[in-house]
N, C-alpha and C positions, 0 to 999 in steps of 0.2 A: 454529488459529491465533489467538494472543492479541488482545484488543481493541486497536485503534489500530496494529496492526503493518502495515508496508508496505515492499515491496521493488520493486526495478525497476531500470531503466537510466536514467542521466542523462547528457545531453549538456551540457556547461559550457564556454562560449567564454571565452577570456581576459579578464582585467580590462580595462576600457577599451573593450570591443567589446560587440556585442550580435548576437543572432540576427535576421536580417531575413526569412528564409524557409527553408523545409526541403521535402524530398521524402523520404517515408517508404514503403518497400514494405512492407506489413504484412499481418497476418491476425489475426482475433479470432474464437475460438470459445468462446462462454460458455454453460454450463449448469451450474446448480447447484440441484439439487433441494432442497427445504426440508429442515432438520434441526432438530427439536425443541430448543428452548432455545439455538439458535445463529441468528446472522445468516448472510445470504449474503455472500460476498466481493464485491469491486469490481475492476474493471479499467478504467483510465483514461489519457488523453493530456492533458498540460499544458504549455503554454507560459508560462514565468515563473508568476505567480499565476493564470493564467486555465486553468481546466479547459475543454476544447474538445471532448471526446468521451469516451464510456466506456459501461460496461455494469455492471450488478449493482447492490448496495445501497450507496447513497452519499447525501450531502446532498441532501434532496428538493427544495430550491429549485434546485439546480444541475441535478438530473435533469429537473425540469419544464421549465427554460430550454432545456436541449438537446434533450429530446424535441420542443420546439416546432420546432426547427431540424433535426430528424431526425438528430441526432448523438449521442442516448442510446440505444444499441441494445437492444432487448429491453424498452423501458420497461414497468414500473418496474425489474424485476428478474428479467424471464422470459429464457428461452434467447435467444440471439442468435448470429448467424454473419454475420461480414463477411469476404467471400470476399478471398483474398490479391490485393492491388492496389497501385497507387502513387496517393498523395494528396500535396498540397501546402497550404500555408497558406491558399490562395483555396479550398479545398474545405469550409472550416470557417466558417460564418456568425459563430461566437462570437469569431473573430479579426478581424473586419472592422475592428474600432476598435484593434488592436494597434499601438503606436507604435514599434516597433523598439527597445524599452527593457529587453529581458531578456536574461539570459545563459544561461538553462537551458531545455532541452526535456525533459520527463520522460515515461517510458512506466512507469506504475506498476500494481501489484495489491496488494490487502491487505483489511484490515478497517477498516470506517468506524465510529467510536464505540468505547466501552468494552466492550461485548459481545463475547465471542468469536466468530469465524465458522468456518464449516466447509463445504466443498464436499460436497454430499449425495451419496448413493450413485448411481455410474454418471455423475456430472457430471465437469467439468473446466473449467479456465480456461486456455485456450490463446491466449496473448497474445505474438505473435511479431513481430519486426522482421527482415526479410531482408536489408534494405540501407537506407541513409539518406544523403542530401546535405543538409548543413547550411550555409547561406549565412551568413556572419558579415560585419558590417560594422566597421572599425576606427575609431571616432570621435576617437580621440585626435589631437592636433595632430601633423601629419607633421613629421619633422625635414628641414631643409634639408640639401642635402649640403655637406660642410665647404668652407669657403671657401679659395680658392687664396691663396697669399702673393704679393704683387706682384712682377711680373717672373718667376714661377715657371715658367709654362707657356704662354708668348705665343711666337708666332712671330717669329723676329727679322726686322727689316726688311732687305730686300735692299740691299746698297751696290755701288757700281762700275757699271762698264758693262754694259749688257745685251747679249746676244750677237745 
């Protein structure tokens, strides 16, 4: 795979909205034996500009930060197996300061940096989402219902004798 190549799945909320929570039913099996002159690939999860979990060869500062939070699996780029299960935003310390201001949730795999990468013999990156629920908040100003014309829809006053 060429350097800086990335592929994945992106959830994008409509303009004027933001993702406020998510539930992913996911599984990650990462195993990439070394190949001479090639880097190992990465697999990661990202909300807006915040990478909150992953595995493989990626930016060292991000890997170290997430390793301290137990969210960089197989640190630094060793085999990792995350069993199929459900997770939410609350499961990831890296998202504790998230301000409900992003429209994208990304599940990605690729090559970090300019050097080409390759999955070594017998290896694989099994990066699967079985299901997802994305909670989106619409921050746009709500429209008021159309105003009624005067006298349009009011009940008429009763006149005459009452029975």
